[in-house]
Structures are given as C-alpha cells and as structure tokens.
C-alpha positions in Angstrom: 0.1 0.1 -0.1 1.4 3.5 -1.0 2.4 5.6 1.8 1.1 9.3 0.8 3.6 12.3 1.5 2.0 15.5 3.2 3.7 18.9 3.4 2.6 21.8 5.4 3.0 25.5 4.8 1.9 27.4 8.0 1.7 31.2 7.7 1.0 33.8 10.3 1.6 33.8 14.1 3.1 31.1 16.5 -0.6 30.3 17.6 -1.3 29.1 14.0 1.8 27.3 14.0 0.9 25.2 17.0 -2.3 24.2 15.0 -0.2 23.0 12.1 2.1 21.0 14.5 -0.9 19.1 15.9 -2.2 18.5 12.4 1.1 17.2 11.4 1.0 14.8 14.4 -2.5 13.6 13.6 -1.4 12.9 10.1 1.6 10.9 11.2 -0.6 9.0 13.6 -2.6 7.9 10.6 0.1 6.7 8.5 1.0 9.6 6.4 4.8 10.6 5.8 5.5 14.3 6.6 7.8 16.0 4.2 9.5 19.4 3.9 10.0 18.9 0.2 6.8 20.4 -1.6 8.0 18.8 -4.8 7.8 15.4 -3.2 4.5 15.9 -1.6 1.2 14.2 -2.7 -0.8 16.7 -0.6 0.1 20.2 0.6 -1.8 21.9 3.4 -1.6 25.7 3.6 -2.5 26.7 7.1 -3.4 30.3 6.6 -3.4 33.6 8.5 -6.4 36.0 7.8 -5.8 38.6 10.4 -4.8 41.7 8.1 -5.0 42.3 4.5 -1.2 41.6 4.1 -1.6 38.2 5.6 -4.7 37.3 3.3 -2.4 38.5 0.2 0.5 36.2 1.4 -1.9 33.3 1.9 -3.5 33.6 -1.8 0.0 34.1 -3.2 1.0 30.6 -1.4 -2.1 28.8 -2.5 -1.7 29.8 -6.2 2.2 29.1 -6.2 1.6 25.7 -4.4 -1.1 24.8 -7.0 1.3 25.0 -9.8 2.8 21.8 -8.6 -0.4 20.0 -9.7 1.1 20.3 -13.2 4.8 20.7 -12.5 5.2 18.1 -9.6 3.3 15.1 -8.2 0.8 17.1 -6.1 -2.5 15.5 -6.1 -4.5 17.6 -3.7 -4.2 21.2 -2.0 -6.0 21.7 1.3 -6.5 25.2 3.0 -7.0 25.3 6.5 -6.4 28.1 9.4 -7.6 31.5 10.0 -8.4 32.6 6.3 -10.2 29.3 5.7 -12.4 29.9 8.7 -13.0 33.4 7.7 -13.5 33.2 3.9 -14.6 29.8 3.4 -17.2 30.6 0.7 -14.9 32.9 -1.3 -12.1 30.1 -1.4 -14.5 27.7 -2.4 -16.1 29.8 -5.1 -13.0 31.7 -6.4 -10.2 29.1 -6.1 -11.0 26.1 -8.0 -7.2 25.1 -7.6 -8.2 24.2 -3.8 -9.5 20.6 -3.2 -10.6 21.1 0.4 -11.2 23.9 2.8 -11.1 23.3 6.6 -12.3 25.4 9.5 -10.2 25.3 12.7 -12.8 23.4 14.5 -12.4 20.5 12.1 -8.4 20.2 12.4 -8.6 16.9 14.2 -10.4 15.4 11.2 -7.4 16.4 8.9 -6.4 12.7 8.2 -10.0 12.0 6.9 -10.1 15.2 4.9 -6.6 14.4 3.2 -7.9 10.8 2.5 -11.0 12.3 0.9 -9.1 14.9 -1.2 -6.6 12.1 -2.5 -9.8 10.2 -3.7 -11.0 13.1 -5.5 -14.0 13.9 -3.1 -14.6 17.5 -2.0 -14.5 17.6 1.7 -15.2 21.1 3.2 -15.7 21.0 6.9 -16.5 23.8 9.5 -17.3 22.5 12.9 -17.7 25.0 15.9 -14.5 27.0 16.6 -14.8 25.7 20.1 -13.9 22.2 18.8 -10.4 23.3 18.1 -8.2 20.8 20.0 -5.6 22.5 22.3 -4.2 19.2 24.1 -2.6 16.9 21.7 1.0 15.7 20.6 2.6 18.0 18.1 5.4 17.5 15.5 7.7 20.5 16.2 8.6 22.7 13.4 10.9 24.9 15.6 14.4 23.9 16.8 14.2 21.3 19.5 15.8 23.6 22.1 12.8 26.3 21.7 9.2 25.5 21.6 5.9 27.7 21.8 3.5 26.6 24.6 -0.2 27.5 23.9 -2.1 28.1 27.3 -5.3 29.5 25.9 -7.1 30.2 22.5 -9.8 32.6 21.5 -10.3 36.1 22.8 -13.1 38.1 24.5 -11.6 41.5 24.3 -13.6 42.6 21.2 -11.2 45.4 19.9 -13.1 47.1 17.3 -10.4 46.6 14.7 -9.8 42.9 15.3 -11.1 39.9 13.5 -9.9 37.4 16.1 -13.0 36.7 18.1 -15.0 36.0 14.9 -12.3 33.5 13.7 -11.1 32.0 16.8 -14.1 32.2 19.1 -14.5 32.9 22.9 -11.4 32.8 25.1 -10.6 29.3 26.4 -7.9 28.4 28.9 -6.3 25.0 29.0 -6.2 23.1 32.1 -3.0 23.7 34.2 -2.2 20.2 34.4 -2.3 19.6 30.7 -0.1 22.6 30.1 2.5 21.3 32.5 2.4 17.8 31.2 3.1 19.2 27.8 5.8 21.4 29.2 7.5 18.5 30.8 7.3 16.5 27.5 8.9 19.5 25.6 11.8 19.5 28.2 12.4 15.8 27.9 12.7 16.2 24.2 15.4 19.0 24.8 13.5 22.3 24.9 15.4 24.8 27.0 13.3 27.9 26.1 9.4 27.7 26.4 7.4 30.6 25.0 3.9 31.0 26.3 1.4 32.1 23.8 -2.4 32.9 23.8 -4.5 35.7 22.2 -4.2 37.1 25.8 -1.7 35.4 28.1 -2.5 37.4 31.1 -6.2 36.4 31.1 -5.1 32.9 31.5 -7.1 30.8 34.0 -9.9 33.5 34.6 -12.6 31.3 32.7 -11.6 28.1 34.3 -10.5 28.9 38.0 -12.3 32.3 38.4 -8.9 34.2 38.9 -5.9 35.2 36.9 -3.6 32.3 37.1 -0.5 33.2 35.0 1.8 33.7 38.1 1.0 30.4 39.5 1.3 28.8 36.1 4.9 30.3 35.9 5.9 29.2 39.3 5.0 25.5 38.5 6.7 25.8 35.0 9.8 26.9 36.8 9.9 23.5 38.7 10.4 21.4 35.6 13.7 20.4 35.2 15.5 21.1 31.9 13.7 24.4 31.2 16.0 27.2 31.4 14.2 30.3 29.9 10.3 31.0 30.1 9.4 33.9 27.9 6.0 35.5 27.9 4.3 37.0 24.6 0.9 38.5 24.0 0.1 40.2 27.4 -2.7 42.7 27.8 -1.9 45.8 29.8 -5.0 45.7 32.0 -4.1 42.5 33.3 -0.4 43.0 34.3 -0.7 42.7 38.1 1.8 43.3 40.8 1.5 39.6 41.4 2.7 38.8 37.9 5.5 41.4 38.1 6.8 40.0 41.4 6.9 36.5 39.9 8.9 37.8 37.0 11.3 39.5 39.3 11.6 36.4 41.7 11.6 33.5 39.3 15.2 33.3 37.4 13.8 31.1 34.8 11.0 33.7 33.9 12.9 36.0 31.5 12.6 39.8 32.2 10.7 40.3 28.9 7.1 41.3 28.4 5.4 41.7 25.0 2.7 44.2 25.6 0.8 45.2 22.3 -0.4 48.7 23.4 -1.7 49.8 19.9 -2.0 53.4 20.9 -1.3 56.2 23.4 -4.3 58.6 22.8 -7.3 57.8 25.1 -9.6 59.0 22.3 -8.2 56.5 19.9 -8.0 53.7 22.5 -11.6 54.3 23.3 -12.6 54.1 19.7 -10.6 50.8 19.5 -12.6 49.6 22.7 -9.6 49.4 24.7 -8.9 51.2 28.0 -6.1 53.4 29.0 -4.5 56.8 27.9 -1.1 58.7 27.8 -1.1 59.1 31.6 -2.2 55.6 32.7 0.0 53.8 30.1 3.0 55.8 31.2 2.3 54.8 34.8 1.9 51.4 33.8 5.4 51.3 32.2 6.9 53.0 35.1 5.4 50.5 37.5 6.8 47.5 35.5 10.1 49.0 35.2 10.2 49.7 38.9 9.3 46.3 39.8 11.8 44.6 37.5 14.3 47.1 36.8 16.1 45.1 33.9 12.9 44.2 32.1 12.8 44.3 28.2 9.4 45.8 26.9 8.2 45.0 23.5 5.2 46.7 22.1 3.3 47.3 18.9 1.3 50.3 17.7 -1.5 51.2 15.1 -1.2 54.3 13.2 -4.0 55.7 10.9 -7.0 54.1 13.0 -10.3 55.8 12.0 -10.5 59.4 13.4 -6.8 59.5 14.5 -6.1 63.2 14.3 -2.6 64.9 14.1 -2.9 65.6 17.6 -3.7 62.1 18.7 -0.7 61.0 16.5 1.6 63.6 18.2 0.7 62.3 21.5 1.6 58.6 20.3 5.0 59.8 18.9 5.6 61.7 22.2 4.7 58.6 24.2 7.3 56.4 22.0 10.0 59.1 22.4 9.4 59.3 26.1 9.1 55.9 27.1 12.0 54.6 25.1 10.7 50.9 24.3 13.3 48.2 24.0 11.7 46.7 21.0 8.7 48.3 18.9 6.8 47.7 15.9 4.3 49.8 14.1 1.4 48.9 11.7 -0.8 51.0 9.5 -4.4 50.3 10.1 -6.2 47.8 7.9 -10.0 47.7 7.9 -11.1 44.3 8.4 -14.5 43.1 7.1 -17.2 42.5 9.7 -15.3 44.6 12.3 -16.8 47.8 13.8 -13.8 49.9 12.9 -14.1 49.2 9.3 -17.6 50.9 9.2 -16.3 54.0 11.1 -16.4 57.4 9.7 -13.3 59.5 9.3 -11.2 56.6 7.7 -7.5 57.8 7.1 -5.9 58.1 3.8 -3.1 55.5 3.0 -0.4 58.1 2.4 -1.2 59.7 5.8 -0.8 56.2 7.5 2.3 55.5 5.8 3.8 58.9 6.7 2.9 58.3 10.4 4.3 54.9 10.3 7.7 56.2 9.0 7.8 59.0 11.5 7.1 56.6 14.5 9.7 54.0 13.2 12.4 56.6 12.6 11.8 57.8 16.2 12.2 54.3 17.5 15.4 53.7 15.4 17.0 56.7 17.4 15.8 54.9 20.8 17.1 51.7 19.5 20.6 53.0 18.8 20.7 54.4 22.3 19.6 51.1 23.8 22.3 49.2 21.8 24.9 51.5 22.6 24.4 50.8 26.3 24.9 47.2 25.7 28.6 47.8 24.7 31.1 46.0 27.0 28.2 44.1 28.9 28.2 40.4 29.2 24.9 38.7 28.2 23.5 35.1 28.1 23.0 34.0 24.5 21.2 30.7 23.4 23.1 29.4 20.4 21.1 28.9 17.1 23.7 28.1 14.6 26.8 28.9 12.5 26.9 31.5 9.7 29.3 29.8 7.1 29.2 32.7 4.8 30.1 35.4 7.5 32.1 32.7 9.6 30.6 33.4 12.8 28.1 31.9 15.4 24.6 33.5 15.9 22.0 33.1 18.7 19.5 35.1 20.8 19.8 36.9 24.1 17.2 37.0 26.9 16.0 40.2 25.3 15.2 38.6 21.8 12.2 36.5 21.0 12.5 34.5 17.9 11.5 35.6 14.4 10.4 38.9 15.9 13.7 40.5 17.6 17.4 40.7 16.8 20.3 38.2 16.7 23.6 38.1 18.7 26.4 37.3 16.3 29.7 36.1 17.9 33.3 34.7 16.9 34.9 31.5 18.4 37.0 28.9 17.3 35.2 26.2 19.4 32.2 24.2 18.2 28.9 24.6 19.9 25.6 22.8 19.7 22.4 24.6 19.0 20.5 25.2 22.3 23.8 25.8 24.5 23.6 29.0 26.5 27.0 30.9 26.5 28.2 34.1 28.2 29.2 36.7 25.4 30.7 40.0 25.7 29.1 42.7 23.6 31.7 44.5 21.4 29.7 46.2 18.7 26.2 46.8 17.1 24.7 46.5 13.7 21.1 48.0 13.4 19.0 45.7 15.7 21.8 43.2 16.2 24.7 42.7 18.4 28.2 41.5 17.8 30.2 39.9 20.6 32.9 37.3 21.8 32.5 34.2 24.0 33.8 34.9 27.4 36.5 32.5 28.1 36.8 31.1 24.6 
C-alpha cells in the first residue's frame, strides 16, 4: 500500500504554527509521511493567516504558487486550513478552483480523513464549531528542539473594534493547568530549554476556568520543571499585568525579564474607539510601574497608526509617548480595515499616504531609541542561546534573553570552538549593527 507524503506551509503567528504542528502529528499517527520538500508531496496543506490584508494576500499567493505543483510536480491535492479558511470559506470555495478542500479550525482533528477524501477526489469541506479546536494533543515541532511555543489558551473576549480574531477563533478558552504542565514536561524531555507562552491574551489565563488570573501560578509551576531554563511571555494585555505577575517575573530566575505588551496606541480618544482602555497618563504609569518592579525588564510593544478618526494631535501624542518611554522593542502597523469589524464601518477613515507617513515617523523615532539602547549594551556580558553557525560570515549566532525568535534581533559572535544549538553561553558585546549585537564568547 502506498504511503502518501504530506507537506505543510504554515503562515502567520505562532498560535497558528501550533495548530499546524498538531495537524502534522494527527497525520503521522494515521500513517501519512511528513515531508518538507513540496516537490515530493502528494498533498500540501496551507495553514493560513487571515488577520490583516497583507496576511490574506500572502496566503493567496502561497495557494496559487503551490497549485502549480499539480502540473509541475506530483501534487494530487491542495488543502486550505487556518484563519483565512475559517473566515473566507465561501470565497475560497467559489473563487479558487485550485483548492481541493477548505477546513475550519474546529475541524483540524479530522485532517487525516480530509486528506484521504481529497486524495480520492472527493470534495470535503468541513467547518465545525470553533470551540472544537483541540488544544491538548501531541505535536510534531517545526521549531528547533531547544525552543518551543506553549499555547496556554485560545480565542479572545476583548472585542477590540479593529480585530477579527474573536470572529475567527471564538471565545477565550484556557487550557487546564495540568495539561499545560504535562506538555511542558514532554517538551523539556525532548530538549526544549526555552518555552514561549502564547495565547491571544496570556495575562487572562485561568480566569474562565478557575475564576482568577492564574498566569503567576502557572509560571511558578513551570519553573519547577527540570531542563527548562528560559520562560518567555508573549501577548500580554496591559489591563491584566498585575503586581503578582511582576513579582513572579522578578523572583523567578527562569522567567525572562521580557514582556510583549501590544499597546496599540497612547491617545485615550483613539484607544476608546478601539474599545481598549487607557490613555497617555495611565500607560506611562503602567510602564513606570513595570520598570520599577523589574528594573532590567525588556518591553516589546506594537502600535497601530491611521486608525479611523486619528487626528494629528492623537498621533503627536503617540509619537511623544514613544520618544518618552523608549521601548526596547517596538513595531508599528498601519491600520487595515477588516470586514465584519466595527472599525471598518467607522467614519473618518484615514488616507493610506497619511498612514504611511505616520508609520515612517514613528519607526524613525524608534530607530533613534534603538541606537541608544544598543549602545548601552557595549562591553556588557549577556547570556546567549546558540542557534547556529553562519558559514558565509564565519561566525556563530543566537539570541539573548531580550530577543524572541523571528521578531527580535540576533547576537553574532566569533569563536574557534564548536557549539551545539541550544547551548547557553556568556558573550561580551563589542559592537552593534542596527538591531543586532556583535560579541565574543567569554573564556573562549
């Protein structure tokens, strides 16, 4: 009996990546061979992101590109899963005949049956309830063995007016703490030294299950697991960054002094239209409180410019906030109107040229801040998790505690010794290049 080969292209955020890893495990359990070579695949699954316009464009481009393998390779079936499939199921079915099956996130656990049907030439489009998305299952990691994402919840109840995530992923659902700890132990046994906690809102973890915010307790228990050395927290919501959470970060050595807090804006007027709380003063106070509680903390944030009704005064307030606060890491997006969201129907939509100008101003301001922050790193010694060797530039590279994978910078360092990915070394910083650091191994 022929063993069919399945390839996976996963787009978008780490939360989507975890979905892909679970589907790969389900396929493997059902006798399919997983391949990273698209030209050798009998079936390719494109696990799409549908969060913003650029993500949809990327997904469509990938679908059309992969579809060419039906004539140029041995591809027999093309399946679309993920957020864009959940959100635009009818459009994909009617406008993309290249696609053999479209699958909603609630049907991910049926992926083996769907692949089988597609191979038999039978259309199989399934969209079970979003809450059917399985959060507890074995995964085939697509990250390096030494670093893994750990999803602690899915869905979102925040209802920001610009965001389609509640429509796509459903209500907020925490995983049971024991299930998370069990998975973390499995990852540690497999060699994971860095665990990265993810959810649409990690700070809300446990409230729906246990009636209280349980992230601090979860962190304490994760720190007890042997083998895990770094625990990084992404996607925190500013309203729920409690004193207890900050005390836990300060106290627990394994919990990295790193917080990803997507603030989105600093004008109270704009934040109110976004259905978010806070303003310039309260957010400034929050950052000051965080830095006082954890003096060496690295704060990463993102902002949206060009939100409907954003005046020059609103934007100037945001620019002043960025200049004053000096975030260690900052990203800026231009507002993208998303179908079905309240913001897409708001009056006073901003011209694209104005959005781009504001984005450029903010990122230019942040580049000055970044140069200053990197400059302060010179002659300091930092821990670096080794990721690999750059043969072209003849140097090693890795990440510091201040750098999350994919989104932050790298640390490059010279050494005649040979290291294994996942080792953690002491590196002295001797120079900087944009967002990256250059160093030398201490004692090498």
